[in-house]
Residue frames relative to the residue before (quaternion, step in Angstrom):
aa qw qx qy qz dx dy dz
M 1.0000 0.0000 0.0000 0.0000 0.00 0.00 0.00
K 0.4905 -0.6684 0.4723 0.2993 3.53 -0.94 0.88
P 0.6213 -0.5856 0.3664 0.3699 3.60 -1.06 0.76
G 0.6523 0.5310 -0.3313 0.4275 3.61 0.90 -0.83
I 0.6782 0.4704 -0.2857 0.4870 3.56 0.96 -0.88
Q 0.6152 0.5484 -0.3402 0.4528 3.56 1.04 -0.76
D 0.6580 0.4995 -0.3062 0.4730 3.58 0.92 -0.91
E 0.6395 0.5212 -0.3379 0.4530 3.61 0.96 -0.72
V 0.6636 0.4973 -0.2961 0.4740 3.57 0.90 -0.95
E 0.6774 0.4703 -0.3077 0.4746 3.61 0.82 -0.91
G 0.6379 0.5233 -0.3424 0.4494 3.61 1.00 -0.67
T 0.6252 0.5289 -0.3232 0.4743 3.55 1.02 -0.80
L 0.6591 0.5010 -0.3188 0.4614 3.58 0.91 -0.84
H 0.6521 0.5064 -0.3166 0.4670 3.59 0.97 -0.78
K 0.6274 0.5311 -0.3413 0.4558 3.55 1.04 -0.69
L 0.6691 0.4942 -0.2977 0.4685 3.55 0.92 -0.91
K 0.6362 0.5276 -0.3216 0.4621 3.58 0.99 -0.88
G 0.6551 0.5225 -0.2999 0.4559 3.52 1.01 -0.90
K 0.6468 0.5137 -0.3223 0.4624 3.59 0.95 -0.82
V 0.6377 0.5179 -0.3299 0.4651 3.58 0.99 -0.82
K 0.6576 0.5070 -0.3167 0.4585 3.58 0.89 -0.91
E 0.6435 0.5351 -0.3180 0.4455 3.53 0.96 -0.91
K 0.6861 0.4753 -0.2930 0.4663 3.62 0.88 -0.92
V 0.6401 0.5099 -0.3342 0.4675 3.59 0.99 -0.80
G 0.6289 0.5324 -0.3236 0.4652 3.58 1.08 -0.72
E 0.6366 0.5167 -0.3199 0.4748 3.56 1.04 -0.74
V 0.6820 0.5036 -0.2815 0.4495 3.57 0.85 -0.99
T 0.7522 0.3818 -0.2028 0.4973 3.55 0.91 -0.98
N 0.4005 -0.7236 0.4636 0.3181 3.61 1.29 -0.01
D 0.4277 0.6679 -0.4766 0.3793 3.57 0.95 0.94
P 0.2561 -0.8143 0.5017 0.1399 3.63 -0.10 1.24
D 0.6132 0.5499 -0.3561 0.4413 3.59 1.11 -0.67
L 0.6720 0.4705 -0.3077 0.4820 3.60 0.91 -0.81
E 0.6129 0.5436 -0.3427 0.4597 3.57 1.05 -0.72
D 0.6662 0.4957 -0.2897 0.4760 3.60 0.95 -0.89
E 0.6345 0.5295 -0.3239 0.4605 3.54 1.02 -0.83
G 0.6479 0.5232 -0.3075 0.4603 3.57 1.03 -0.81
Q 0.6521 0.5135 -0.3156 0.4599 3.54 1.00 -0.82
A 0.6478 0.5192 -0.3074 0.4651 3.55 1.03 -0.83
E 0.6651 0.4858 -0.3112 0.4742 3.57 0.94 -0.83
E 0.6210 0.5396 -0.3487 0.4490 3.59 0.99 -0.70
I 0.6522 0.5074 -0.3022 0.4753 3.57 0.98 -0.88
A 0.6493 0.5181 -0.3124 0.4609 3.57 0.97 -0.84
G 0.6317 0.5323 -0.3176 0.4655 3.55 1.12 -0.73
K 0.6293 0.5321 -0.3204 0.4671 3.55 1.04 -0.79
V 0.6420 0.5136 -0.3131 0.4755 3.58 0.96 -0.86
Q 0.6762 0.4930 -0.3009 0.4574 3.59 0.85 -0.95
E 0.6194 0.5396 -0.3357 0.4610 3.56 1.05 -0.74
K 0.6760 0.4872 -0.2945 0.4679 3.57 0.91 -0.87
V 0.5940 0.5490 -0.3582 0.4663 3.58 1.09 -0.68
G 0.6564 0.5192 -0.3003 0.4576 3.56 0.99 -0.88
Q 0.6286 0.5248 -0.3244 0.4736 3.58 1.05 -0.79
V 0.6585 0.5017 -0.3149 0.4643 3.59 0.92 -0.90
K 0.6479 0.5151 -0.3267 0.4563 3.59 0.93 -0.84
K 0.6403 0.5217 -0.3367 0.4522 3.58 0.99 -0.72
V 0.6482 0.5245 -0.3031 0.4613 3.54 1.00 -0.86
L 0.7128 0.4410 -0.2414 0.4891 3.55 0.99 -0.93
G 0.4447 -0.7195 0.4311 0.3141 3.59 1.20 -0.27
K 0.4639 0.6784 -0.4459 0.3547 3.59 1.13 0.64
């Protein structure tokens, strides 16, 4: 798999995992888990964008 596509896929997975953690944190009233989920979701978005840039640049 090309690095750009791999970054996009991994970024999407991190976003989903972050959303799940965030929701579980809300349901269980655990602000730390909620914050961790938000951070992971943001990191996933960044990784996804990096993958898109790599695809455009052909790397």
